[in-house]
ROTORTOR-344160 format. One record per residue (C-alpha): x, y, z. Coordinates in pm, 1 decimal. Layout:
{atom {X; Y; Z}}
...
END
This chain:
{atom {7349.3; 1245.2; -549.4}}
{atom {7448.5; 1299.4; -915.3}}
{atom {7593.8; 970.3; -1108.0}}
{atom {7776.1; 1233.0; -1310.6}}
{atom {8141.1; 1134.5; -1136.5}}
{atom {8121.2; 796.3; -1217.6}}
{atom {8339.1; 612.5; -1533.6}}
{atom {8217.9; 302.7; -1457.9}}
{atom {7841.5; 239.3; -1324.2}}
{atom {7812.6; 52.9; -1045.5}}
{atom {7678.7; -356.6; -992.0}}
{atom {7353.7; -285.8; -946.4}}
{atom {7371.8; -84.4; -1305.2}}
{atom {7576.6; -317.7; -1519.1}}
{atom {7340.6; -331.7; -1810.5}}
{atom {7391.8; 35.9; -1849.0}}
{atom {7739.9; 237.0; -1976.6}}
{atom {7859.7; 547.2; -1813.9}}
{atom {7695.7; 761.2; -2004.9}}
{atom {7366.3; 645.3; -1985.3}}
{atom {7384.4; 538.9; -1610.6}}
{atom {7421.3; 924.9; -1579.6}}
{atom {7146.2; 965.4; -1778.1}}
{atom {6955.9; 697.3; -1561.1}}
{atom {7012.2; 881.7; -1247.9}}
{atom {6964.0; 1246.2; -1318.3}}
{atom {6583.6; 1122.8; -1490.4}}
{atom {6495.7; 961.2; -1126.1}}
{atom {6620.4; 1288.1; -1028.7}}
{atom {6393.6; 1493.1; -1233.4}}
{atom {6090.4; 1246.3; -1163.8}}
{atom {6122.1; 1329.7; -791.6}}
{atom {6215.9; 1703.8; -806.3}}
{atom {5888.4; 1772.2; -1054.0}}
{atom {5722.7; 1609.8; -826.9}}
{atom {5873.6; 1783.7; -526.8}}
{atom {5922.2; 1504.3; -342.0}}
{atom {6242.4; 1582.9; -95.6}}
{atom {6473.8; 1247.7; -147.1}}
{atom {6835.5; 1118.4; -174.8}}
{atom {6881.3; 985.7; -481.1}}
{atom {7194.4; 702.4; -367.8}}
{atom {7361.1; 617.5; -681.2}}
{atom {7631.2; 422.1; -576.4}}
{atom {7362.5; 203.4; -334.0}}
{atom {7073.2; 174.8; -611.8}}
{atom {6842.3; 318.2; -403.0}}
{atom {6611.8; 652.6; -355.8}}
{atom {6562.2; 719.1; 18.8}}
{atom {6311.7; 967.2; 72.8}}
{atom {6379.4; 1255.7; 335.5}}
{atom {6225.4; 1148.1; 706.2}}
{atom {5868.4; 1206.1; 773.4}}
{atom {5756.0; 1251.4; 403.7}}
{atom {5557.3; 935.5; 427.2}}
{atom {5379.5; 757.3; 677.9}}
{atom {5552.2; 443.3; 612.5}}
{atom {5930.2; 433.8; 615.7}}
{atom {6065.2; 280.9; 296.3}}
{atom {6364.3; 280.5; 60.8}}
{atom {6333.3; 233.3; -338.6}}
{atom {6566.6; 11.0; -525.7}}
{atom {6674.9; 96.9; -887.1}}
{atom {6764.9; -199.9; -1033.8}}
{atom {6474.6; -289.1; -1194.5}}
{atom {6377.0; 36.4; -1365.3}}
{atom {6704.0; 45.8; -1437.4}}
{atom {6718.3; -313.8; -1603.8}}
{atom {6385.4; -219.9; -1785.0}}
{atom {6549.0; 101.2; -1913.3}}
{atom {6822.0; -85.7; -2046.8}}
{atom {6631.5; -310.7; -2319.3}}
{atom {6417.1; -9.9; -2449.9}}
{atom {6522.9; 338.6; -2644.0}}
{atom {6670.9; 588.5; -2423.9}}
{atom {6356.5; 793.5; -2530.4}}
{atom {6146.5; 589.8; -2369.8}}
{atom {6334.1; 620.4; -2037.5}}
{atom {6135.4; 917.7; -1896.1}}
{atom {5801.3; 717.5; -1914.5}}
{atom {5945.2; 363.1; -1776.2}}
{atom {6069.0; 600.4; -1477.6}}
{atom {5758.3; 784.8; -1422.3}}
{atom {5521.7; 446.0; -1440.5}}
{atom {5734.9; 266.7; -1216.5}}
{atom {5733.5; 531.3; -926.5}}
{atom {5379.4; 644.1; -1045.9}}
{atom {5237.5; 257.1; -956.4}}
{atom {5422.2; 351.0; -571.5}}
{atom {5255.9; 696.4; -491.5}}
{atom {4923.3; 636.8; -683.8}}
{atom {4749.3; 313.4; -595.1}}
{atom {4416.7; 527.9; -624.5}}
{atom {4320.8; 898.4; -698.4}}
{atom {4377.7; 958.9; -288.6}}
{atom {4581.7; 690.1; -165.7}}
{atom {4913.4; 573.2; -234.0}}
{atom {5088.8; 256.1; -141.4}}
{atom {5263.2; 426.2; 154.6}}
{atom {4983.3; 550.8; 345.2}}
{atom {4750.9; 282.2; 294.0}}
{atom {4592.4; 215.4; 661.6}}
{atom {4688.6; -140.8; 749.2}}
{atom {4566.1; -74.2; 1101.9}}
{atom {4273.8; -300.2; 1087.5}}
{atom {4368.0; -632.7; 1021.4}}
{atom {4025.0; -719.8; 829.3}}
{atom {4065.1; -482.4; 602.7}}
{atom {4390.1; -601.6; 513.1}}
{atom {4428.8; -968.4; 560.5}}
{atom {4321.2; -1109.4; 233.7}}
{atom {4569.4; -906.3; 11.7}}
{atom {4913.9; -1011.8; 215.7}}
{atom {5122.3; -1212.1; 50.9}}
{atom {5446.1; -1409.7; 88.8}}
{atom {5708.0; -1290.5; -184.1}}
{atom {6061.0; -1378.4; -208.9}}
{atom {6325.8; -1057.5; -258.4}}
{atom {6702.9; -1090.7; -306.8}}
{atom {6875.8; -1061.7; 14.7}}
{atom {7004.0; -745.9; -28.3}}
{atom {6687.0; -588.9; 19.3}}
{atom {6820.4; -585.5; 396.6}}
{atom {7044.8; -326.2; 300.1}}
{atom {6740.5; -123.8; 205.9}}
{atom {6497.0; -181.0; 456.8}}
{atom {6536.5; -362.7; 788.6}}
{atom {6186.7; -299.3; 881.2}}
{atom {6051.5; -595.6; 675.5}}
{atom {5910.1; -916.6; 779.8}}
{atom {6102.6; -1155.1; 698.8}}
{atom {6264.0; -1476.1; 722.5}}
{atom {6522.7; -1690.6; 497.8}}
{atom {6399.3; -1836.6; 164.0}}
{atom {6663.3; -2021.8; -110.3}}
{atom {7020.9; -1907.2; -29.9}}
{atom {7032.0; -1545.6; -183.1}}
{atom {6693.7; -1482.6; -93.1}}
{atom {6442.6; -1397.1; 212.1}}
{atom {6069.8; -1458.1; 230.2}}
{atom {5846.2; -1119.7; 286.6}}
{atom {5537.8; -1041.2; 394.3}}
{atom {5396.8; -807.4; 206.6}}
{atom {5073.1; -568.7; 61.8}}
{atom {4931.2; -671.3; -254.9}}
{atom {4774.9; -365.5; -446.2}}
{atom {4610.1; -309.9; -765.2}}
{atom {4915.1; -152.0; -921.4}}
{atom {5186.8; -220.9; -704.9}}
{atom {5315.5; -442.5; -369.6}}
{atom {5477.1; -258.1; -64.6}}
{atom {5635.6; -428.1; 260.5}}
{atom {5471.8; -430.3; 574.0}}
{atom {5704.8; -302.3; 833.1}}
{atom {5728.0; -507.1; 1174.7}}
{atom {5583.2; -151.3; 1358.9}}
{atom {5261.0; -209.4; 1129.3}}
{atom {5240.4; -567.8; 1195.0}}
{atom {5266.1; -495.7; 1598.5}}
{atom {4932.6; -392.4; 1607.4}}
{atom {4760.4; -687.7; 1491.1}}
{atom {4910.5; -944.6; 1795.8}}
{atom {4961.6; -1227.8; 1561.3}}
{atom {5289.6; -1429.6; 1560.0}}
{atom {5508.6; -1417.0; 1288.5}}
{atom {5496.3; -1764.8; 1162.3}}
{atom {5079.8; -1704.8; 1144.8}}
{atom {5168.8; -1426.0; 876.3}}
{atom {5383.3; -1639.4; 674.6}}
{atom {5119.6; -1896.7; 696.9}}
{atom {4851.8; -1618.4; 560.8}}
{atom {5119.2; -1521.5; 312.3}}
{atom {5129.2; -1804.2; 155.9}}
{atom {4802.3; -1926.0; 145.1}}
{atom {4696.9; -1657.1; -42.3}}
{atom {4988.9; -1659.9; -295.5}}
{atom {4801.4; -2028.1; -298.7}}
{atom {4450.7; -1897.0; -370.0}}
{atom {4539.5; -1646.0; -599.2}}
{atom {4585.8; -1962.2; -893.8}}
{atom {4897.5; -2124.0; -1048.3}}
{atom {5149.2; -2025.4; -1280.0}}
{atom {5101.2; -2076.7; -1703.0}}
{atom {5330.7; -2371.7; -1788.1}}
{atom {5534.4; -2450.0; -2098.1}}
{atom {5779.4; -2743.9; -2114.6}}
{atom {6094.5; -2694.2; -2347.5}}
{atom {6273.2; -3060.2; -2428.6}}
{atom {6638.2; -3034.4; -2408.4}}
{atom {6630.6; -3416.1; -2589.7}}
{atom {6365.1; -3617.8; -2610.1}}
{atom {6282.4; -3760.8; -2259.6}}
{atom {6464.1; -3434.2; -2088.3}}
{atom {6271.8; -3142.8; -2013.1}}
{atom {6259.8; -2791.7; -1896.1}}
{atom {5947.0; -2647.8; -1735.5}}
{atom {5875.0; -2273.0; -1727.4}}
{atom {5626.9; -2128.4; -1496.1}}
{atom {5532.2; -1781.2; -1571.5}}
{atom {5220.4; -1511.6; -1586.0}}
{atom {5237.9; -1313.3; -1243.4}}
{atom {5505.8; -1046.5; -1274.0}}
{atom {5541.1; -1001.2; -925.4}}
{atom {5529.7; -1293.8; -770.6}}
{atom {5540.3; -1570.1; -1007.1}}
{atom {5902.6; -1702.8; -876.8}}
{atom {5771.2; -1666.7; -536.0}}
{atom {5564.7; -1968.6; -602.2}}
{atom {5887.4; -2156.7; -499.5}}
{atom {5724.4; -2110.9; -174.6}}
{atom {5425.4; -2332.8; -244.4}}
{atom {5666.2; -2538.1; -500.9}}
{atom {5500.2; -2939.7; -409.0}}
{atom {5184.4; -2759.2; -575.5}}
{atom {5390.3; -2781.1; -916.2}}
{atom {5544.0; -3144.7; -861.1}}
{atom {5431.4; -3486.3; -941.3}}
{atom {5357.4; -3740.0; -612.2}}
{atom {5650.3; -3942.8; -745.3}}
{atom {5993.7; -3751.9; -704.3}}
{atom {6245.5; -3996.6; -613.8}}
{atom {6529.2; -3742.6; -673.3}}
{atom {6401.1; -3438.2; -645.7}}
{atom {6409.6; -3131.5; -894.3}}
{atom {6643.3; -2864.3; -1023.2}}
{atom {6503.1; -2483.8; -964.9}}
{atom {6593.4; -2170.4; -1098.5}}
{atom {6433.1; -1840.3; -975.9}}
{atom {6626.0; -1584.8; -1206.5}}
{atom {6344.9; -1315.6; -1209.3}}
{atom {6034.5; -1246.4; -975.6}}
{atom {5834.8; -1327.7; -1295.2}}
{atom {5928.5; -1686.6; -1359.6}}
{atom {6053.0; -2053.5; -1217.0}}
{atom {6274.0; -2274.6; -1396.1}}
{atom {6201.5; -2659.7; -1355.4}}
{atom {6313.7; -2987.6; -1423.5}}
{atom {6194.5; -3321.0; -1246.5}}
{atom {6521.7; -3561.3; -1178.3}}
{atom {6392.6; -3892.6; -1351.9}}
{atom {6769.4; -4026.3; -1511.3}}
{atom {7117.4; -3878.2; -1623.8}}
{atom {6955.1; -3661.9; -1890.2}}
{atom {6987.3; -3428.9; -1562.2}}
{atom {7328.8; -3379.2; -1658.3}}
{atom {7200.6; -3208.7; -2002.8}}
{atom {6924.1; -2995.7; -1805.3}}
{atom {7191.9; -2855.7; -1574.3}}
{atom {7415.1; -2675.2; -1870.2}}
{atom {7056.5; -2601.9; -2006.4}}
{atom {6921.5; -2413.7; -1720.3}}
{atom {7232.6; -2281.4; -1655.0}}
{atom {7262.7; -2045.8; -1954.0}}
{atom {6891.5; -1942.5; -1874.8}}
{atom {6949.9; -1837.6; -1550.8}}
{atom {7247.9; -1663.8; -1596.8}}
{atom {7080.8; -1465.7; -1889.2}}
{atom {6765.2; -1392.9; -1724.6}}
{atom {6965.1; -1281.7; -1402.9}}
{atom {7211.0; -1040.7; -1595.7}}
{atom {6897.7; -899.7; -1737.1}}
{atom {6616.4; -865.2; -1555.1}}
{atom {6402.5; -682.9; -1493.5}}
{atom {6359.6; -824.7; -1137.1}}
{atom {6632.5; -1010.8; -1102.6}}
{atom {6625.3; -1245.8; -798.7}}
{atom {6882.6; -1517.9; -752.2}}
{atom {7168.4; -1665.8; -1005.3}}
{atom {7165.9; -2003.4; -829.9}}
{atom {7063.6; -2316.0; -927.4}}
{atom {6913.8; -2535.0; -652.0}}
{atom {6811.5; -2897.2; -590.5}}
{atom {6489.0; -2935.2; -394.2}}
{atom {6509.1; -3236.4; -185.4}}
{atom {6306.7; -3360.6; 75.8}}
{atom {6167.5; -3024.1; 102.4}}
{atom {6519.4; -2806.9; 131.6}}
{atom {6663.5; -2559.8; -153.1}}
{atom {7047.5; -2707.7; -185.0}}
{atom {7236.3; -2494.4; -369.2}}
{atom {7439.1; -2596.3; -662.2}}
{atom {7776.4; -2400.3; -702.3}}
{atom {7876.7; -2320.6; -1031.2}}
{atom {8115.5; -2109.7; -1194.8}}
{atom {8016.1; -2029.2; -1584.6}}
{atom {8290.7; -1873.5; -1845.4}}
{atom {8081.6; -1881.4; -2155.2}}
{atom {8042.2; -2183.4; -2271.6}}
{atom {8245.4; -2364.5; -1985.3}}
{atom {8086.5; -2476.1; -1689.0}}
{atom {8261.1; -2544.3; -1346.7}}
{atom {8022.5; -2734.1; -1166.2}}
{atom {8069.8; -2828.4; -816.2}}
{atom {7784.8; -2968.4; -636.5}}
{atom {7798.2; -3092.2; -287.0}}
{atom {7863.9; -3473.8; -205.4}}
{atom {7499.9; -3597.9; -173.2}}
{atom {7461.6; -3418.1; -531.8}}
{atom {7743.2; -3601.0; -682.0}}
{atom {7658.3; -3927.6; -528.4}}
{atom {7309.5; -3884.1; -743.2}}
{atom {7459.0; -3808.0; -1012.8}}
{atom {7690.6; -4115.7; -982.9}}
{atom {7371.0; -4358.4; -921.2}}
{atom {7233.0; -4222.3; -1218.7}}
{atom {7520.2; -4277.5; -1461.7}}
{atom {7533.2; -4625.8; -1332.3}}
{atom {7162.3; -4710.6; -1384.5}}
{atom {7203.6; -4573.9; -1759.8}}
{atom {7536.1; -4777.8; -1783.5}}
{atom {7313.5; -5089.9; -1679.1}}
{atom {6973.3; -4989.8; -1912.1}}
END
């Protein structure tokens, strides 16, 4: 399906103007045509759907991440970016690609299983994934970690392993932790108020929210603010005092920008991590005007912190 009829790109391609969008779709179509891989490029949906029977593992490929990457460079580089993106899927090794990896022997793939966060709209692309709810707007998915790419595991593939779904998620999280902790950078909003950036893994950094306790101090009386704007980063603020109000504004500015620009956009939400749960803190940000509408428990926390500051 060609994008030539689009005067305004669909929401998933908001980083591109109309002409750029048409060029992008044409280049994606050309990539598959040159490799003689029969697919449908669903421009409105932002997915590539291979014809039935092309691959043993049924998949639908999203276009948003590669479109976001293209939006950040000159159009002359787009063909190579698109090729690199899909080649990682189709060329894991000289004789095997990500869609034909034999997962029948659990012992051979168990150490490659990972738990990974995806936007919830992945479900519109593939209903076969092994998934459960993550922080609002996301899902936790079991994937196979390969040398150059990541692919989801389908329920039909996992059926032969005779394991409970909860066991697979335990394995996925355990392997995620074994891969090592992320790099840490602290940014001071003002003296005594810091936002922590955790990064270093382009595919799994945000998924470390699933093992967030590894990054939190034992002393956590008020919880923490968490942002997961892209798959390659976690934003974190440990709530200590009323300085949290300044951290909220700074984090929201960062979350909105990182989520919009991508690549790998995950969630535009700001979360309050409290007693093991991710609680969404609703907001609207119009330029520099913030309309913050937290739930009652968080509003009460802000009030208590404000009263403590007045007494000190």
